[in-house]
C-alpha positions in Angstrom: 94.9 -131.0 88.3 91.3 -130.4 89.1 91.3 -133.5 91.2 94.2 -132.3 93.2 92.6 -128.9 93.8 89.4 -130.6 95.0 91.4 -132.8 97.4 93.3 -129.7 98.7 90.0 -127.8 99.2 88.5 -130.8 101.0 91.5 -130.8 103.4 91.0 -127.1 104.1 87.3 -127.6 104.8 87.9 -130.5 107.2 90.6 -128.5 109.0 88.1 -125.8 109.9 85.4 -128.1 111.3 85.4 -128.1 115.2 85.0 -131.5 116.7 83.5 -131.3 120.2 85.2 -133.1 123.0 83.6 -136.5 123.6 82.7 -138.0 127.0 84.7 -140.9 128.3 83.2 -144.2 127.2 80.5 -145.5 129.6 80.3 -142.2 131.5 77.1 -140.1 132.0 75.8 -137.3 134.2 74.2 -138.3 137.5 70.4 -138.2 137.5 70.3 -135.4 140.1 72.0 -132.8 138.0 72.0 -131.2 134.6 75.6 -130.8 133.3 77.3 -127.5 133.6 77.4 -126.0 130.1 80.6 -126.4 127.9 82.1 -129.2 130.0 82.7 -132.9 129.0 83.4 -136.0 131.1 87.1 -136.9 131.2 86.6 -139.9 133.3 84.2 -141.4 135.9 83.9 -144.2 138.5 81.0 -145.8 140.3 81.3 -148.2 143.3 80.5 -148.7 147.0 83.0 -146.5 148.7 83.7 -143.9 151.4 83.6 -140.2 150.8 85.2 -137.6 153.1 83.1 -134.5 153.3 84.0 -131.1 154.8 81.2 -130.0 157.1 82.9 -126.8 158.3 86.3 -125.1 158.1 87.6 -127.4 160.9 85.3 -130.5 160.7 85.3 -133.4 158.2 83.1 -136.5 158.2 83.2 -139.7 156.2 80.1 -141.4 154.8 79.7 -144.7 153.0 77.4 -145.6 150.2 77.2 -145.9 146.4 79.7 -143.3 145.2 79.7 -141.8 141.7 82.7 -139.7 140.8 82.8 -137.6 137.6 85.8 -135.5 136.5 84.6 -132.7 134.1 86.9 -130.9 131.7 86.2 -127.6 130.0 85.6 -127.9 126.2 87.9 -125.1 124.8 86.5 -125.9 121.3 83.3 -124.1 122.1 85.0 -120.8 122.2 83.0 -119.9 125.3 84.5 -118.0 128.3 85.5 -120.2 131.2 83.6 -120.0 134.5 84.8 -119.3 138.0 84.7 -121.8 140.9 81.9 -119.8 142.6 79.7 -119.9 139.5 80.1 -123.7 139.3 79.4 -124.1 143.1 76.3 -121.9 142.9 75.0 -123.8 139.9 75.0 -127.1 141.9 73.8 -125.3 145.1 70.8 -124.0 143.3 70.0 -127.5 141.9 70.2 -129.0 145.4 68.2 -126.3 147.1 65.5 -126.6 144.4 65.1 -130.2 145.4 64.8 -129.5 149.1 68.5 -129.9 150.0 71.0 -127.4 151.3 74.6 -126.2 151.1 76.6 -127.5 154.1 80.0 -125.9 153.4 81.5 -123.8 150.7 85.0 -122.4 150.3 85.8 -120.1 147.3 89.0 -118.7 148.6 92.1 -119.6 146.7 94.1 -119.5 149.9 92.9 -123.0 150.7 91.3 -125.9 148.9 88.3 -124.9 146.8 85.4 -127.2 147.6 81.8 -127.4 148.5 79.5 -129.9 150.3 75.8 -130.3 149.8 73.1 -132.5 151.4 69.8 -133.7 150.0 67.2 -136.1 151.4 64.5 -137.5 149.1 61.7 -139.9 149.9 63.9 -143.0 149.6 67.4 -141.8 149.3 69.9 -139.5 151.1 72.6 -137.8 149.0 75.8 -136.2 149.9 77.4 -134.1 147.1 81.0 -132.8 146.9 82.7 -130.5 144.4 86.5 -130.2 144.5 89.7 -130.9 142.6 89.4 -127.6 140.6 92.0 -127.1 137.9 92.8 -123.7 136.4 94.2 -120.4 137.7 91.7 -119.9 140.6 89.5 -117.7 138.5 88.9 -119.8 135.3 88.0 -123.4 135.8 89.6 -125.9 133.4 88.3 -129.0 135.3 86.5 -130.0 138.5 85.3 -133.2 140.2 81.7 -134.0 141.2 81.2 -136.7 143.7 77.7 -138.0 144.5 77.2 -140.4 147.4 73.9 -142.2 147.5 72.7 -143.7 150.8 69.4 -145.3 152.0 67.4 -142.6 153.7 66.7 -142.9 157.4 63.2 -144.4 157.5 60.9 -144.4 160.5 58.1 -146.9 160.3 56.2 -146.9 163.6 52.7 -148.1 164.4 50.1 -146.4 166.6 50.4 -149.1 169.3 54.2 -148.7 169.4 53.8 -144.9 169.8 51.3 -145.4 172.7 53.6 -147.9 174.4 56.6 -145.5 174.2 54.6 -142.6 175.5 53.2 -144.6 178.4 56.7 -145.8 179.3 58.8 -142.7 178.8 56.2 -139.9 178.7 57.1 -138.9 175.2 58.3 -140.2 171.8 60.6 -138.4 169.3 59.5 -138.5 165.7 61.4 -137.4 162.6 58.8 -135.6 160.5 60.2 -134.0 157.3 59.2 -130.4 156.5 60.0 -128.2 153.5 63.4 -126.5 154.0 63.0 -123.6 156.3 59.2 -123.9 156.4 56.5 -125.6 158.4 54.9 -127.5 155.5 54.9 -131.2 156.2 56.4 -133.3 153.3 54.2 -135.9 151.8 56.6 -138.8 152.7 55.9 -138.0 156.4 52.1 -138.2 156.2 52.2 -141.9 157.2 53.8 -140.9 160.6 51.1 -138.2 161.1 48.4 -140.8 160.2 49.7 -143.1 162.9 49.6 -140.3 165.5 46.0 -139.7 164.6 45.3 -143.5 164.8 46.9 -143.6 168.3 44.8 -140.8 169.5 41.6 -142.3 168.1 42.4 -145.6 169.8 43.1 -143.9 173.1 40.3 -141.3 173.5 41.5 -140.2 177.0 45.0 -139.4 175.9 46.0 -135.7 175.7 49.3 -134.6 174.1 51.6 -131.7 173.5 53.2 -131.5 170.1 56.7 -130.0 170.6 59.1 -128.9 167.9 62.9 -128.9 168.1 65.6 -127.6 165.7 69.4 -127.9 165.3 71.6 -124.9 166.1 71.9 -123.6 162.5 70.5 -120.1 162.4 69.6 -117.6 165.1 67.9 -118.5 168.4 64.9 -116.4 167.5 64.4 -117.9 164.0 64.9 -121.4 165.4 62.3 -120.8 168.1 59.8 -119.4 165.5 60.4 -122.3 163.1 60.0 -125.0 165.8 56.7 -123.3 167.0 55.3 -123.2 163.5 56.3 -126.8 162.8 54.7 -128.0 166.0 51.5 -126.1 165.1 51.5 -127.5 161.6 51.5 -131.1 163.1 48.8 -130.2 165.6 46.7 -128.7 162.8 47.2 -131.9 160.8 45.9 -133.9 163.7 42.8 -131.7 164.0 42.2 -132.0 160.3 42.4 -135.8 160.9 39.5 -135.7 163.3 41.2 -135.1 166.7 39.5 -132.7 169.1 41.6 -129.5 169.6 40.9 -129.7 173.4 43.2 -132.8 173.5 46.1 -131.0 171.9 48.6 -128.2 172.5 51.8 -127.2 170.8 55.1 -125.7 171.7 58.5 -124.8 170.1 61.8 -125.2 171.9 64.1 -124.1 169.1 67.6 -125.5 169.6 67.5 -125.3 173.4 67.1 -129.1 174.0 69.5 -131.0 171.7 69.7 -134.8 172.1 72.9 -135.1 170.0 76.0 -133.2 169.2 75.2 -130.3 166.8 78.8 -130.4 165.4 78.0 -133.3 163.1 75.3 -133.5 160.4 73.9 -136.7 161.9 73.6 -135.0 165.2 71.9 -132.0 163.7 69.5 -134.3 161.9 68.5 -136.0 165.1 68.0 -132.7 166.8 65.5 -131.6 164.1 62.6 -133.6 165.6 59.0 -133.4 166.8 58.2 -134.9 170.2 54.8 -136.1 171.2 54.6 -135.5 175.0 51.9 -137.0 177.2 50.0 -134.3 179.2 
């Protein structure tokens, strides 16, 4: 009798233990992000593939690269309150912005597909991030999909003599110098380009240049003009700090007034965010 009571008590104890949902076998979070609390991985895939991204309410673009897709489900066993689509989108947006990226598109209206697109460029990689396939009632999220597309970052390796040849031939050269988001601070990965400009000027002591900044059309005309001026000055000051006489240099910002590509695409906007070295 005592043995039976013990067995019955053990069954009751076991029935009150909450076993957390387990991640699907072989699945893990992408290195870029910390998991949103109280979610587990239902399934995942990783392969070279194409990802369709919404860039605006009316524009979509497709990118190719190494694509990791993770489908997260809410763990009801935690007893915690479910989150809204906006809370989840903001969580990933904050992580992207913290690492120097930006939110490209976000829709939180239940009248159309809930989704968000983010873009991030690191020293060696370019990432496109998409959140969609929300499940739930539009307020509480029961599941969502995170897609992370990894591409080789656009690299620009150019030597001083090549810069000089281009400037002599065309009168200018466009360079893609990376700055901190919304600021004029030159990122460390672009220092080699600045070093080559310095080397070119040292090798050609009679050469005088104008450093001219350009932006895409995101933001107001006034803010873009100011940003382009500050970035051009930042490059000029870096050249001065590298030993180039200030009398050989000037700077100017054009804002978004001289695009070289279509601003309706992300690739076009990237190419419009440039610094031109112009022969005086």
